[in-house]
C-alpha positions in Angstrom: 89.3 18.1 63.4 87.8 14.6 63.8 89.5 11.5 62.2 86.8 11.0 59.5 87.1 14.6 58.3 90.9 14.5 58.4 90.8 11.3 56.3 88.6 13.0 53.7 90.9 16.0 53.4 94.0 13.8 52.9 95.0 13.2 49.3 96.0 9.7 48.1 99.6 8.9 48.7 100.3 8.4 45.0 99.0 11.9 44.2 101.1 13.5 47.0 104.2 11.8 45.7 103.5 12.9 42.1 102.9 16.5 43.1 106.0 16.7 45.3 108.2 15.0 42.7 107.0 17.4 39.9 107.6 20.4 42.2 111.2 19.3 43.0 111.9 18.5 39.3 110.6 21.9 38.2 112.7 23.7 40.8 115.8 21.7 40.0 115.5 22.4 36.3 114.6 26.1 36.5 116.4 27.2 39.7 119.0 24.6 40.7 120.5 23.9 37.3 121.2 27.6 36.5 122.8 28.1 39.9 125.1 25.1 39.4 126.0 26.3 35.9 127.0 29.8 37.2 129.2 28.3 39.9 130.9 25.8 37.5 131.5 28.4 34.8 132.8 30.9 37.3 135.5 28.5 38.6 136.1 26.7 35.2 139.6 28.2 35.0 140.5 28.0 38.6 140.4 30.2 41.7 143.1 32.5 40.2 141.0 33.5 37.2 137.9 33.9 39.4 139.8 36.2 41.8 141.3 38.2 38.9 137.9 38.7 37.3 136.4 40.1 40.5 139.3 42.5 41.2 139.2 44.3 37.9 138.8 48.1 38.2 135.6 48.1 36.1 134.1 45.3 38.3 134.9 47.2 41.5 133.4 50.4 40.0 130.3 48.5 39.0 130.0 47.1 42.5 130.4 50.5 44.1 127.8 52.0 41.8 125.3 49.2 42.5 125.7 49.7 46.3 125.4 53.5 45.8 122.2 53.2 43.8 120.7 50.7 46.4 121.8 52.9 49.3 119.8 55.8 47.8 116.8 54.0 46.4 116.0 51.7 49.3 115.8 54.3 52.1 113.6 56.5 49.9 111.3 53.6 49.3 111.2 52.8 53.0 110.0 56.4 53.7 107.4 56.1 50.8 106.3 52.6 51.9 105.8 53.6 55.5 103.8 56.8 54.5 101.7 55.0 51.9 100.9 51.9 54.0 100.1 54.1 57.1 97.8 56.2 55.0 96.0 53.3 53.3 95.7 51.1 56.5 94.8 53.8 59.0 92.7 56.3 57.2 89.8 56.6 54.8 90.2 59.2 52.0 89.1 59.8 48.5 91.5 58.3 45.9 92.5 55.4 48.2 91.9 52.7 45.6 93.8 54.8 43.0 96.8 55.0 45.3 96.8 51.2 45.8 96.6 50.7 42.0 99.5 53.1 41.4 101.6 51.3 44.0 101.1 48.1 42.0 101.9 49.8 38.7 105.6 48.6 38.5 104.4 45.0 38.8 102.3 45.4 35.6 104.6 47.7 33.6 107.8 46.4 31.9 110.9 47.9 33.5 112.1 48.7 30.0 109.0 50.9 29.5 109.7 52.8 32.7 113.3 53.4 31.5 112.0 54.8 28.2 109.6 57.1 30.1 112.5 58.6 32.0 114.3 59.2 28.7 111.3 60.9 27.3 111.1 63.1 30.4 114.8 63.9 31.0 116.7 63.0 27.9 118.5 65.5 25.7 115.6 65.7 23.2 112.8 65.6 25.9 110.5 68.3 27.0 112.9 69.2 29.8 116.1 68.5 27.8 117.0 72.1 26.9 116.5 73.3 30.5 118.6 70.5 31.9 121.4 71.2 29.4 121.4 74.9 30.2 121.7 74.3 33.9 124.3 71.5 33.4 122.1 68.9 35.0 122.5 65.3 33.7 120.0 62.7 34.7 119.9 60.2 31.8 123.2 58.3 31.4 124.2 59.3 34.9 123.7 58.2 38.5 120.4 60.2 39.0 118.8 58.3 36.1 119.9 54.9 37.6 118.5 55.9 41.0 115.1 57.1 39.5 114.7 53.9 37.4 115.6 51.7 40.5 113.2 53.6 42.7 110.4 53.1 40.2 110.8 49.3 39.9 111.3 48.8 43.7 108.9 51.1 45.4 106.0 48.6 45.8 108.0 46.1 47.9 108.0 47.9 51.3 104.4 49.2 50.9 103.0 45.9 49.8 104.6 44.1 52.8 103.2 46.7 55.3 99.7 47.4 54.0 98.1 44.0 54.8 100.0 43.9 58.1 98.8 47.3 59.2 95.3 46.6 58.1 95.2 43.4 60.1 96.4 45.2 63.2 93.7 47.9 63.0 93.8 51.3 64.6 92.8 50.5 68.2 96.3 50.7 69.7 97.1 54.0 68.0 93.8 55.4 69.1 94.5 54.3 72.7 97.9 56.0 72.5 96.4 59.3 71.3 93.8 59.2 74.1 96.7 58.8 76.6 98.3 62.0 75.2 100.8 60.7 72.7 101.4 62.9 69.6 101.7 61.5 66.1 105.5 60.8 66.2 105.3 59.2 69.6 102.4 57.0 68.5 104.4 55.9 65.4 107.7 55.3 67.3 106.3 53.5 70.3 103.2 51.7 69.0 103.1 51.4 65.2 106.8 50.8 64.5 107.3 48.0 67.0 104.3 46.2 65.6 105.5 46.3 62.0 109.3 46.0 62.5 109.7 42.5 61.1 107.4 43.1 58.1 109.3 46.3 57.4 112.6 44.5 57.5 111.2 41.8 55.3 110.1 44.5 52.7 113.5 46.2 52.9 115.3 42.9 52.2 113.1 42.3 49.1 113.5 45.9 48.0 117.3 45.8 48.3 117.6 42.5 46.5 115.6 43.9 43.6 117.4 47.2 43.5 120.8 45.5 43.3 119.7 43.0 40.7 117.6 45.3 38.5 118.5 45.2 34.8 115.8 46.3 32.4 115.0 49.9 33.5 118.6 50.6 34.5 119.9 49.3 31.1 117.8 51.8 29.2 118.9 54.9 31.2 122.5 53.9 31.9 124.1 54.2 28.4 126.4 51.3 29.4 129.4 53.6 30.1 132.1 51.4 31.7 133.3 52.6 35.0 130.6 55.3 35.2 127.0 53.9 34.7 127.4 50.2 34.6 125.9 48.3 37.6 126.8 44.7 38.3 123.9 43.2 36.2 124.8 45.5 33.3 128.5 44.6 33.5 127.7 40.9 33.4 125.9 41.5 30.1 128.9 43.5 28.8 131.4 40.8 29.7 129.2 38.1 28.1 128.8 40.1 24.9 132.6 40.4 24.8 132.8 36.6 25.0 134.6 36.9 28.4 132.5 34.1 29.8 134.5 33.2 32.9 134.5 36.8 34.0 130.8 37.2 33.2 129.9 34.2 35.4 132.3 35.2 38.1 130.6 38.6 38.4 127.2 36.9 38.2 128.2 34.9 41.2 128.2 38.1 43.2 124.5 38.5 42.5 124.0 34.8 43.3 125.7 35.4 46.7 123.4 38.3 47.2 120.4 36.1 46.6 121.6 33.5 49.1 122.2 36.2 51.7 118.7 37.6 51.1 117.1 34.2 51.5 119.0 33.6 54.7 118.0 37.0 56.1 114.4 36.4 55.1 114.4 33.1 56.9 115.8 34.7 60.0 113.2 37.5 59.8 110.3 35.0 59.3 111.5 33.0 62.3 111.7 36.1 64.5 108.2 37.2 63.3 106.7 33.8 64.1 108.3 33.8 67.5 106.9 37.3 68.3 103.4 36.2 67.2 103.8 33.1 69.2 104.4 35.1 72.3 
């Protein structure tokens, strides 16, 4: 790029200062301030009250349930995301655009609506309600319902990270591996997976963060049963509605910590990915 063209593309100094200042002010007001408030309120009565709030049996139960739901939903979404992205990026088939649209569906549908759909499908008064009751199967107001709701709201994350990555890479390397005698599993393990590992890990991080922080869909199907169907986000709401503000903000700080860990992990993954591409 020559000097004259570079000068034409450079915005005036005052405009750059204004835009950067507005951006920082916006982030400080809508992101930074809530974070500061959560931390201040969580420790407003000292470390002892903070520790006591996090060691309550109901909090520990909510944390275990949150981890359990994420531990089930995330691997299933990884399998779905790999299969869907591989099919979309590597093959041409009828219904491909419909599949892409369905993958994006959770982004356009309210999580509350998805929770209501599961109640209509599996609730006591649903079309399957009598059959589920006769066979002593409980989905709504139980762990299976939480898992289903979480899977629905999180399944686009892995697929949406991998689809453009696989499309950019093309199919040449896989075709070469097949010509050399590799079967489908060998091709995936030795060619496809190494090329997408950082994008896959990035998608897993986003999926896990959303799974552990999901509120809307899980709230509808949970029944808010303390010690049984309350995840960390739901328990924060319960504590706040009970005017136990210190405990509510203390438990919310766990989600805040998860956010920071996710951001740090994303930064590491992005750096590794850039380094790999650089080589």
